[in-house]
C-alpha positions as CSV (number, residue, x, y, z in Angstrom):
1,X,-160.0,-11.1,-143.2
2,X,-159.7,-10.2,-146.9
3,X,-162.8,-8.2,-147.6
4,X,-163.0,-9.8,-151.2
5,X,-162.9,-13.3,-149.6
6,X,-165.4,-12.3,-147.1
7,X,-167.6,-10.9,-149.9
8,X,-167.3,-14.4,-151.6
9,X,-168.3,-16.3,-148.6
10,X,-171.4,-14.0,-148.2
11,X,-172.2,-14.5,-151.9
12,X,-172.0,-18.3,-151.6
13,X,-174.3,-18.0,-148.5
14,X,-176.9,-15.7,-150.2
15,X,-177.2,-18.0,-153.2
16,X,-180.7,-19.3,-153.4
17,X,-181.2,-17.9,-149.8
18,X,-182.3,-14.8,-148.0
19,X,-179.7,-12.2,-147.1
20,X,-181.3,-12.7,-143.6
21,X,-180.7,-16.3,-143.8
22,X,-177.1,-15.8,-145.1
23,X,-176.5,-13.3,-142.4
24,X,-177.4,-15.6,-139.7
25,X,-175.6,-18.6,-141.2
26,X,-172.4,-16.4,-141.7
27,X,-172.4,-15.4,-138.0
28,X,-172.9,-19.1,-137.0
29,X,-169.7,-20.0,-139.1
30,X,-167.6,-17.1,-138.0
31,X,-168.5,-17.8,-134.2
32,X,-167.2,-21.3,-134.6
33,X,-163.8,-20.7,-136.5
34,X,-161.0,-18.2,-136.3
35,X,-161.2,-17.2,-139.9
36,X,-161.9,-18.3,-143.5
37,X,-158.7,-20.3,-143.5
38,X,-159.7,-22.3,-140.7
39,X,-163.1,-22.7,-142.4
40,X,-161.4,-23.9,-145.5
41,X,-160.1,-27.0,-143.6
42,X,-163.4,-27.9,-141.9
43,X,-165.2,-31.0,-143.1
44,X,-168.4,-30.2,-145.2
45,X,-170.7,-32.1,-142.7
46,X,-169.4,-29.6,-140.1
47,X,-170.1,-26.7,-142.3
48,X,-173.4,-28.2,-143.0
49,X,-174.3,-28.6,-139.4
50,X,-173.4,-25.0,-138.7
51,X,-175.5,-23.9,-141.6
52,X,-178.6,-25.7,-140.1
53,X,-180.5,-28.5,-141.7
54,X,-183.3,-26.0,-142.9
55,X,-180.8,-24.0,-144.8
56,X,-181.5,-24.3,-148.5
57,X,-179.3,-26.7,-150.4
58,X,-177.2,-27.2,-147.4
59,X,-175.2,-30.1,-148.5
60,X,-174.4,-28.8,-151.8
61,X,-173.7,-25.4,-150.4
62,X,-171.3,-26.7,-147.9
63,X,-169.4,-28.8,-150.4
64,X,-169.3,-25.8,-153.0
65,X,-168.0,-23.6,-150.2
66,X,-165.3,-25.8,-149.3
67,X,-164.2,-26.1,-152.9
68,X,-164.3,-22.4,-153.5
69,X,-162.3,-21.5,-150.4
70,X,-159.8,-24.2,-151.1
71,X,-159.4,-22.9,-155.0
72,X,-158.6,-19.2,-153.6
73,X,-155.9,-20.9,-151.4
74,X,-154.5,-23.0,-154.1
75,X,-154.3,-20.0,-156.5
76,X,-153.1,-17.4,-154.1
77,X,-151.3,-19.4,-151.4
78,X,-153.4,-17.6,-149.0
79,X,-157.0,-16.6,-148.2
80,X,-156.8,-13.3,-150.3
81,X,-158.2,-12.2,-153.5
82,X,-156.4,-8.8,-153.2
83,X,-154.7,-9.5,-156.6
84,X,-158.0,-9.0,-158.4
85,X,-158.1,-5.5,-157.4
86,X,-155.2,-4.7,-159.6
87,X,-156.4,-7.0,-162.5
88,X,-158.3,-5.6,-165.4
89,X,-162.2,-6.2,-165.2
90,X,-162.2,-9.0,-167.7
91,X,-159.6,-11.2,-166.2
92,X,-161.0,-10.6,-162.7
93,X,-164.5,-12.0,-164.0
94,X,-162.7,-14.8,-165.7
95,X,-160.8,-15.7,-162.5
96,X,-164.0,-15.5,-160.5
97,X,-165.9,-17.7,-162.9
98,X,-163.2,-20.3,-163.1
99,X,-163.0,-21.0,-159.2
100,X,-163.8,-24.5,-158.4
101,X,-167.3,-24.9,-156.9
102,X,-168.5,-21.5,-157.5
103,X,-172.0,-20.6,-158.7
104,X,-172.6,-18.1,-161.5
105,X,-174.6,-15.9,-159.0
106,X,-171.8,-15.8,-156.6
107,X,-169.0,-15.0,-159.2
108,X,-171.5,-12.1,-160.5
109,X,-172.1,-10.8,-157.0
110,X,-168.4,-10.7,-156.0
111,X,-167.7,-9.0,-159.3
112,X,-170.4,-6.4,-159.0
113,X,-170.3,-5.8,-155.2
114,X,-166.6,-6.5,-154.3
115,X,-164.8,-5.2,-157.6
116,X,-167.2,-2.8,-159.1
117,X,-167.6,-4.6,-162.3
118,X,-170.8,-4.7,-164.3
119,X,-172.8,-7.6,-163.6
120,X,-176.4,-8.4,-162.3
121,X,-176.5,-11.5,-160.2
122,X,-179.8,-13.2,-160.0
123,X,-180.3,-16.9,-158.6
124,X,-183.2,-19.1,-158.9
125,X,-184.9,-17.7,-155.8
126,X,-184.7,-14.1,-157.0
127,X,-185.9,-15.2,-160.5
128,X,-188.8,-16.9,-159.2
129,X,-190.0,-14.0,-157.3
130,X,-189.6,-11.8,-160.1
131,X,-191.6,-14.2,-162.3
132,X,-194.4,-14.3,-159.4
133,X,-194.3,-10.5,-159.6
134,X,-194.9,-10.4,-163.4
135,X,-191.5,-8.8,-164.1
136,X,-190.1,-11.8,-166.0
137,X,-191.9,-14.4,-168.2
138,X,-192.7,-17.9,-166.6
139,X,-190.2,-19.7,-168.7
140,X,-187.3,-17.5,-167.9
141,X,-184.2,-19.0,-166.2
142,X,-181.7,-17.3,-163.8
143,X,-178.9,-17.1,-166.4
144,X,-181.1,-15.4,-169.3
145,X,-182.8,-13.0,-166.6
146,X,-179.4,-12.1,-165.3
147,X,-178.1,-11.4,-168.7
148,X,-181.2,-9.3,-169.3
149,X,-180.8,-7.1,-166.4
150,X,-177.3,-6.7,-167.0
151,X,-178.2,-5.1,-170.4
152,X,-180.7,-3.2,-169.0
153,X,-178.6,-1.3,-166.6
154,X,-175.6,0.9,-167.6
155,X,-172.3,0.5,-165.7
156,X,-172.6,2.2,-162.2
157,X,-176.3,1.6,-162.3
158,X,-176.4,-2.0,-161.8
159,X,-175.2,-2.2,-158.3
160,X,-177.7,0.3,-156.6
161,X,-180.5,-1.5,-158.6
162,X,-179.4,-4.9,-157.2
163,X,-178.9,-3.8,-153.8
164,X,-182.6,-2.3,-153.9
165,X,-183.9,-5.5,-155.6
166,X,-182.1,-7.8,-153.0
167,X,-183.7,-5.7,-150.0
168,X,-187.1,-5.7,-151.6
169,X,-186.9,-9.6,-152.2
170,X,-185.5,-10.1,-148.7
171,X,-188.9,-10.1,-146.9
172,X,-190.7,-12.4,-149.5
173,X,-190.9,-16.0,-149.6
174,X,-190.6,-17.9,-152.9
175,X,-193.5,-19.8,-154.4
176,X,-193.3,-23.6,-153.7
177,X,-192.1,-25.8,-156.6
178,X,-194.9,-26.1,-159.1
179,X,-195.7,-22.5,-159.1
180,X,-199.0,-20.5,-158.4
181,X,-199.0,-19.3,-162.0
182,X,-199.2,-22.8,-163.5
183,X,-201.8,-24.0,-160.9
184,X,-203.9,-21.0,-161.7
185,X,-203.7,-21.7,-165.4
186,X,-204.6,-25.5,-164.8
187,X,-207.7,-24.5,-162.6
188,X,-208.7,-22.1,-165.2
189,X,-208.5,-24.9,-167.9
190,X,-210.5,-27.3,-165.6
191,X,-213.3,-24.8,-165.3
192,X,-213.4,-24.3,-169.0
193,X,-213.6,-27.9,-169.6
194,X,-216.4,-28.2,-167.0
195,X,-218.4,-25.5,-168.9
196,X,-218.0,-27.3,-172.2
């Protein structure tokens, strides 16, 4: 197994899921197939079934995973991203961003963790948790938060910071849609109206 393809698979699984969920899903996938090449030729329904019905965005994730693995195979004629190790960083990032089916979080994570490039991957789940903790404003989205964190850390500092954040958020559960902050604000408004 090519380590970068493995990191790509991990990154696609950890997108909007916890590292614990992703590790369990990866184990189920790799227990059922010989390698990433066999996974590439599976049906999306089979992958979704292996991930489990409670896995976040399971149908979309299964479809995207197949598209990404097939894009790698089409580009490289093998399940390998080894050529990216010799490419300059800008070309490597462009290559990852252009893979069919990839999400920006996964491209940034592979670039950071697998290639030592400068990025700060944040998905919706992580962004929501950072908003809940008061680190980011309520209206901040994953793309702008990721860009802000990327500017805040120098090259070489981003990966340790990302790993710490990933570990810290692993044990937390994201807030349900709608958010506590907005509900709290609405309650405060209702109380103010009632007093008036």
